[in-house]
N, C-alpha and C positions, 0 to 999 in steps of 0.2 A: 525498556523498549518505550515505559513512558517518558518521558524523560524526550524523545523525538516527537513525541505524539501532544503533548502539551503542549507547545509553543506558540501554541494564537489558540487563542477564544475560540469557537465553534459559533455560529450563531445557525440554524434553522439553512437556511441558506448552502451556507459552507458542507455543513454534514450530509446534506440532501446531498451534494457532489461529489462530495469523496466516498461514499458509499458506490455513488454510480458508475465511478470509476473504477472503486472492485468489484464489479460486477464486470464492468469491460474485462479489467483484466484475467477473471476468476474463468470468462466464458469463453475465452478463448481457444484455449484446449479443453473445455471441457469442465464443468464446475465438479473440484473434487468434494468429496462429505466436507473433510476439515478447513477446505474455504468457502462452505459458507456459512458455517458455523462460524468461524472466525468474522465472517463481514456483518452475521445476525448480532454477536458480543459484541463489537465496534455499535454498532448502530443503537445496542440495547443500552449503552453505558452511556450514549449521547443523549439518549431520549431522556435519562434524569434528571441529563442536568440542564437539555434547550427541550423548553417548553412547545407543545406544537406538532410533536412531529408526526407525522403519517406513521400509518400502520406499513411492515416493512414490506410484504407482496405488495400494498399500493402504492410504496416509493421503487420498488426496481421494477416497477411495469413500465414507467420514462425511462429509457434510455439513457445513458453520457452523450450531451451534447458539447464537445469543444468550441463552437462557439460561442456562447453566454459563458461556459467558464473560470476564462480570461477573467473578463468583469465583472461576476461576484470574488474569486477565486485571488483578492486584487491586490495581496500582497507576498514580497518573497516568502513568507514567514506561513499564511494560506496553500499555497501553492508548494512550499518541502512535506507539510501535513498532509496531504493529498497525496505527495507525491510517497514518500516513506509510507506510509498505509498501504499504496498500493505493490509496494515492496516487500514489506513485510509477509504482506497473501502472494501474491508469484512463489516466496521462499518458503510457505507452506506444507507445502505438497514435499517438499528437499527437494525441488529440481526447481531450479528459474529457467524456464521451455524459452525456447526460440518467438514461441507464438506472447509468450507473456513479458520477454525482451522489447520486443517490435510495439508490441501495445503501449508499455510503461513507456516508449520510444516518441510512440505519435501523442500521447498524453501530454507529454512533456514539450512536443514542440508546440502544441494549444494553449496551451499556460504559457509559452513566451522563456519555459527553464533550458537551458543550451546542456549539447551532449556533456560539458564540462561539471557541470551543476547537479548534472544527473548524475555521475561517477563519483560524486563525491555524496551523493546519496546515499549510491547502494554502498559506499563503502562505510559511512556507518549507520546500513541496517546490517550489513555482512560484520562488524564490528561490536554490538549487540547481541548479534545470535551468537555469536563465537561467546561472549562472556558469559552468556545464559550457558554453555558446556564445559565450565572451567572445571565444576566436580567431576564432570565422568570420568570414571574409572581407566576405563577399556581406552588406550593410549594411541592405541591404529584405529579405532572407530573413528577417532577425536580428530586425528592428524589426516584419512578420508576425505574426513567432513571438511576441515579446511581446504583438504585443496581444491575439490569440489567448487566449495563457495568463491577460493581463491580463481578455478578457473574461469569461472565468471564473466566473459566480453562484453566489453558494456557499450 
């Protein structure tokens, strides 16, 4: 997973937007505890690398705004990191809901990322999640997880 998220050097303004995008995705169908923890852990890890980050609660008090996001996330790499972060979050509760899909598609559109590019990012995230399950002993459960991930429409 780290190889997909560490592709770009994130600055303070990038981290803030990525966290706000993740909160937007989590909020679309009710924030689950797992999602909240993942967002906080992502922010905590970034906070160690980027000086000057605000308190988490202060940061999320301001909502995602696609208006200036495209200018701040101004490279394909940064936009992909933001969308992958949102996708990992969306899969965190084991279900990539229609609301999450719509929210991520809207964010992708705001960032000028094509539906085809978003599909590639979804496949990358699914691949990472499947590789993490390689050691699972219950093959029936693994097949079911694969079917659920594979049936997600982009």
